C-alpha positions in Angstrom: 40.4 42.0 -57.1 43.2 39.9 -58.5 42.1 36.3 -57.9 45.7 35.1 -58.7 47.1 36.9 -55.7 47.4 35.2 -52.3 44.3 35.9 -49.8 44.7 38.2 -46.9 43.9 37.2 -43.4 40.6 38.9 -43.5 39.6 37.1 -46.8 40.6 33.7 -45.2 38.5 34.5 -42.1 35.5 35.4 -44.3 36.1 32.2 -46.3 36.1 30.1 -43.2 32.9 31.6 -42.0 31.2 31.2 -45.3 31.8 27.4 -45.6 28.4 25.9 -46.2 27.1 22.8 -44.3 27.6 20.6 -47.4 31.1 21.9 -47.8 32.0 21.2 -44.4 30.6 17.7 -44.6 32.7 17.0 -47.7 35.8 18.5 -45.9 35.2 16.3 -42.9 34.6 13.1 -44.8 37.8 13.7 -46.8 39.7 14.5 -43.5 38.5 11.2 -41.9 39.5 9.3 -45.0 43.0 10.7 -44.9 43.4 10.1 -41.1 42.2 6.5 -41.4 44.6 5.8 -44.2 47.5 7.0 -42.0 47.0 4.2 -39.4 49.5 4.5 -36.6 51.0 7.5 -38.4 48.1 9.6 -37.3 49.6 9.4 -33.8 46.2 10.0 -32.1 45.2 12.9 -34.4 41.6 13.0 -35.5 40.0 14.1 -38.7 38.9 17.3 -37.0 42.5 17.9 -36.0 43.4 17.6 -39.7 40.8 20.1 -40.9 41.8 22.6 -38.2 45.4 22.3 -39.1 44.5 23.2 -42.7 42.5 26.2 -41.6 45.2 27.3 -39.1 48.1 27.0 -41.6 46.1 28.9 -44.1 45.5 31.8 -41.7 49.2 31.7 -40.8 50.1 31.8 -44.5 47.8 34.6 -45.4 49.1 37.8 -47.0 52.4 36.3 -48.3 53.2 35.0 -44.7 56.5 33.3 -44.3 54.8 30.3 -42.6 51.7 28.4 -43.3 49.9 27.8 -46.6 48.9 30.5 -49.0 45.4 30.3 -50.6 45.7 31.4 -54.2 42.1 32.6 -55.0 42.2 31.2 -58.4 40.9 28.0 -56.7 37.9 27.8 -54.4 38.5 27.7 -50.7 37.1 24.3 -50.3 39.5 23.0 -53.0 42.4 24.8 -51.3 41.6 23.0 -48.0 41.3 19.6 -49.6 44.8 20.1 -51.0 46.1 21.4 -47.7 44.8 18.4 -45.9 46.3 16.0 -48.5 49.7 17.7 -48.0 49.5 17.9 -44.3 48.6 14.2 -43.9 51.3 13.2 -46.3 53.8 15.2 -44.2 52.7 13.4 -41.1 53.2 10.0 -42.7 56.7 11.0 -43.9 57.8 12.0 -40.5 56.5 8.9 -38.7 59.0 6.3 -37.7 57.6 2.8 -38.5 59.7 1.2 -35.8 58.3 3.6 -33.1 57.2 1.7 -29.9 53.5 1.5 -29.3 52.0 4.0 -26.8 50.2 2.6 -23.8 46.9 4.0 -25.2 47.4 1.8 -28.2 47.5 -1.5 -26.2 44.3 -3.5 -25.5 42.6 -3.1 -22.1 42.4 -6.3 -19.7 39.4 -7.4 -21.7 40.4 -6.7 -25.3 37.6 -8.3 -27.2 36.1 -5.0 -28.4 39.6 -3.5 -29.3 40.9 -6.1 -31.7 39.3 -6.7 -35.0 38.7 -10.3 -35.9 39.6 -9.8 -39.5 42.9 -8.3 -38.6 43.8 -11.6 -36.7 43.1 -13.9 -39.6 45.6 -15.9 -41.4 47.5 -13.7 -43.9 50.6 -13.8 -46.1 52.7 -11.9 -43.6 55.9 -13.1 -41.9 54.3 -14.5 -38.8 52.7 -18.0 -39.4 51.4 -18.4 -35.9 48.5 -15.9 -36.5 46.9 -18.7 -38.6 46.0 -20.1 -35.1 43.3 -17.5 -34.7 40.5 -18.6 -36.9 37.7 -16.1 -37.3 35.0 -18.0 -35.4 37.5 -18.6 -32.4 39.0 -15.3 -32.0 36.6 -13.9 -29.3 36.8 -17.0 -27.2 40.7 -17.1 -27.4 40.8 -13.5 -26.5 38.6 -14.0 -23.5 40.7 -16.8 -22.2 43.8 -14.6 -22.5 42.2 -11.5 -21.1 44.6 -11.4 -18.0 47.8 -12.4 -20.1 49.2 -9.0 -21.1 52.3 -10.5 -22.8 50.1 -12.7 -25.0 47.8 -9.9 -25.8 50.9 -7.8 -26.8 52.0 -10.5 -29.2 48.5 -10.7 -30.7 48.4 -7.0 -31.1 51.9 -7.2 -32.9 50.4 -9.8 -35.3 47.4 -7.5 -35.9 49.8 -4.7 -36.8 51.6 -6.9 -39.3 54.8 -7.1 -37.2 57.3 -9.8 -37.3 59.0 -11.4 -34.2 61.8 -8.9 -34.0 59.5 -6.0 -34.3 57.2 -7.2 -31.5 60.2 -7.8 -29.2 61.5 -4.3 -29.8 58.1 -2.5 -29.6 57.0 -4.2 -26.5 60.3 -4.8 -24.7 59.9 -8.6 -24.7 62.7 -11.1 -24.6 62.8 -14.1 -27.1 61.9 -16.4 -24.3 58.9 -14.3 -23.3 57.7 -14.2 -26.7 58.1 -18.0 -27.5 56.3 -18.6 -24.1 53.5 -16.3 -25.0 53.0 -18.1 -28.4 52.8 -21.4 -26.7 50.1 -20.1 -24.5 48.3 -18.7 -27.4 48.5 -22.1 -29.2 47.2 -23.9 -26.0 44.2 -21.7 -25.6 43.4 -21.9 -29.4 43.6 -25.7 -29.2 41.4 -25.6 -26.1 38.8 -23.5 -28.0 38.9 -25.9 -30.8 38.4 -28.9 -28.5 35.5 -27.1 -26.8 34.0 -26.4 -30.2 34.2 -30.0 -31.2 32.5 -31.0 -27.9 30.0 -28.3 -28.2 31.2 -27.0 -24.8 30.7 -23.4 -24.5 32.1 -23.0 -21.0 35.1 -20.7 -20.7 
């Protein structure tokens, strides 16, 4: 058997069925790493989706197929799948439009504390200075006070995603006045939380 020739569909089927538990674990870990690195460009796809896409495209490309990806048997099947997942995830990222509006599923629920990372809301070197309002030990209480203010939550989500004002307006369909009013409410709630902290008052 010429190991330099593309694998047939039967050979790919056998290779998929012959993957060991440790090989599958390594493949899934790599898939999860690639999907996490994509951020929004993953567009809701999971690490399992990436692994299955690599296998499906290899089956489609078996036997010199015109579509899909050919497995050259000079490399192990695991190594081939790793390369396929790297290529597929890079393709997903290249075709993702950075200015694409957020999906409703990406927005926080009415009580967003579990959905927003404290670390993502800390002061950074990004373009929006108002995110410095959200100091780490105050984030949860600020979010709790804003849980029914969907406009303010969208502004905070925009800051979390490193978006500037114009990107937030475009992504969430807000006007400049709505944005500025939301920022004032966020400031007000942040100041309130600070005052409560100074007084030792934990009431919400």
